[in-house]
N, C-alpha and C positions, 0 to 999 in steps of 0.2 A: 475577491474584488479589491482593487487598489484604491485607497483614499489618499487625501493630502492633509498634512498638518498645516493649518492656515498660518501659523506663526513662522514656520520655516519654509513653507512651500515644498516640503519633502514628502515623497510618496510613502504611504504607510500601508501595512497589512495587519492581519490579526495573528497573534501568537496566543492561542487559547482565547481568553476574553480580553486580553490586552492588545492595544494598537502599538505596533513597533515599526521603526523604519524598515522598508523592504530589504535593504542591504543587511539588516541584522538578523532577520528571521532564520536564514539558513544556519548561522552560527548558533543561535539559541536552540533550534531543533537538534543540531549536532551534539550539543552538550547533553540534551535529554537522552539521546540514544547511546552516547558514550557511557553515560551514567548507568543505564539500565541493561546494557548488553549482556553482562554476565548472568543476570537473573531473568532474562527476557522470557525464556521458555517456561520457567517455573511460574512466573507471574501470569503469563497467558493462560496457563491451566487454572490457576486460582481465580483469575478475573472472570473467566467464562465458564467455570465449573467443567472445563475440559471440552466444551462444545465447539471451541474454535477448531479442534481437530476434525470434527464432523463437517463443519463449514468448508474447511480446506480440502477434504477428500471429495466432497460434492463438487466444489469448484473445479478440481482436476478431472473428475470423472465425467463432467458435462462440458469439458473444454473443447472437445472435438479435435484435440491435438493427436496427431497420428505418427506412426513410424516414419522416420526420415525427416520430420519437421525440424526446422531451426527456430528456437524459442529464446526470447529475451525475457528474463524474470526480473523486473525492476523492484527496488526496495526489498530485495530477496532475503535480507536479514539473516536469520539462522538456518535458512535452507529448507524450510518445511515444504514450500511449493515446488522447489527444484527437485527434491527427493521424490515427490509424487509424479512429476512430469518425466523424469529420466527414463523410467521403464516404458513410458508411452512413446518416446521418440526412438527408442531402440538403438541398435548399433550404428545405424546410418544417420541418425539425427544428432543434434547437439542442443545443450542448454547453456546459456550464459547467465550466471547469477550476478546481478549488479546491485550495488548499494552505494549511496553517497557517503556513508559513515564507515570509516576504516575499522573501528572497533567491532561494529556489527558484522562487517565483511570477514574479519579475522575469526570471529566466533562462528560464523556460518561455515567457513572453510574447514575449521577444526572439527566441527560437528559432522560435516559431510564426509570427511576422511574417516572419522570414527565409525560412520555408518557403512563405510566401504565404497562410497561413490567417488572414485578417483579417475574414471574415464568418461569421456563425452561431456565433461563439465568444465567450464571456464569461469573465471572470476574477473570482475571489472569494477573498480571504484569510479563512479560516474554520477553526473547530475542529470536527472530525468528531463530537465528543461533544455539540455544541450547534449544530445546523445552522440558519442564518438563513433558512429557507424554510418556507412554510406546509405543512400536511399535504397529502399526495397531489399533489405538484408534479411528479414525474418518472416517466417510463416505466421508467427503469433507473438504477441507481447502480453505478458501478464504482470499485474501488480496487485498485491494483496495487503491490505491494511497499510498502505504507504502513500496513496494519493493525497490524503487529507493533510499530510505534512509538507507537501510541495508548495512553495511560495506562489509560483505562477502555474496554476493548474491548466489554464488554457494553453500556455506555451508547451507544457509537458504533453498534453493530448495531441497537439500538432506534431510534436517530435515523434510520438508513438506512431502516428499516421504516416509520417515521412519514411520511417525505417521499415514499415511493413511492405511486403510484396502485394501486388494486386490480388485480391481474393483472401488476403490475410486478415486475421482478427485480433482485436484487442479484448482482453478479459480483465475486468476490474472487480475485485472483491473488497468491499469497504463497509464500515459501519454507516448506517443511514438513519432515516427518520422512522421511528417506531410507529406502526399503524394502529396498534391496539390502545384505546383510551384506558383500559384497565391496567395495562402493563406499564404505561408511561410513568406514574409516580413511583412504582417499584424500581424501574430502570434508573430514574433520577436518584433515588436513595442509594442504590448500588454504586452508581457512577461517582457521586459527589461526597458520599459518606464512607462507604466500604472501601472503594478503590484506593483513595489516598492513604487510608489506614493500612491496607495491605502493603502498599508501596513503602510505607515507613517501617513496618515490621519485617518484611522480607528483603527489600532492596535498600533499606535505610535512605529512602528518597520519596517522601510524600509529594513534593512539589512537581516532580516529573510526571507522576501519575495523575496529579490534579490537572496538569496541562493536557495529558492524553484524553481525559474525560471532556475537558473543554473543547479540544480540537474536534472531537466527534460531533459536538453540538454545532460547531461553526462550519462543518463540512456541508457542501451542497446536498439537498435532499434528492430523492430518486428522480423526480421530474427535471430538476435543475441540472443535475449531472448529465442526464440524457440529452438535454438541449445543448449543453456544452460540448458533448461528444459530436453531435450533429454539426455544430458550428466549426469543429475542428476537421470536418470532412468525412466522418464515419457515416455509413449507411446501414439500414436495417438494424438500428439500435434497439435492443430489448432489455428489459429489466426483470429480474427474478428476485423477489423478497424471500429471505430465509429468516426463521424465528420471528415472524410478525414484523419484519422490517428492521430488526436490530441490525442486521447486515443485509446487503443486496449485492447481486452479481449484475454488472452491466456488461453487455457484449455489443461490439460493433465491428463492421467490416470495411475494408478499403476496396473501393470499386473503381 
């Protein structure tokens, strides 16, 4: 949600728990991911105790993506989702790994080459709010753990809808609102005490990981994101919670 600074009449948005000018958020998020790119995979394993790999495999296995599909993977980072989708699209399909951050994109490209994925995969540095593709270009758009870092989420959802073919689907894997009252205090302790400490020890960057924890809390909950997707034009939107709502998969279709 965009707010206004009453002193300067300048639109603001959240960067973690801070309000910042809308024009500055993209640069601030960029600095975070440039800082953490080299240690991103290691930190993901430590932060989630490796469970993020299970979430991503489930996300891909339930995606409905088939041989011959053309897929845009936004906020593709180090290529985890693209690596899972490439075998699904087969020799006649394609995956474009897109990310706004050049350091993350370079890391993803290098890791994908190391994994042997050199065919049927393209790379694009892009902003999800203004996608450089014609209307109706893709059978599916995926975004995993990236939507919460987008400044204009409504605009990005409209762009995802625009570039999908009729009958195409958007698939969003993102941290969400924990549903278990028992789990909430444990999750808060891990997020705000353990996570920044891990960031300091492993990536020499506590502040970036403090922001990541805050960004999760500021992200729309399951029902709110579903409503946003419907407002962007998606139909048959459904939500599937994983790990008691720590993360959720949102799926919608273009009709």
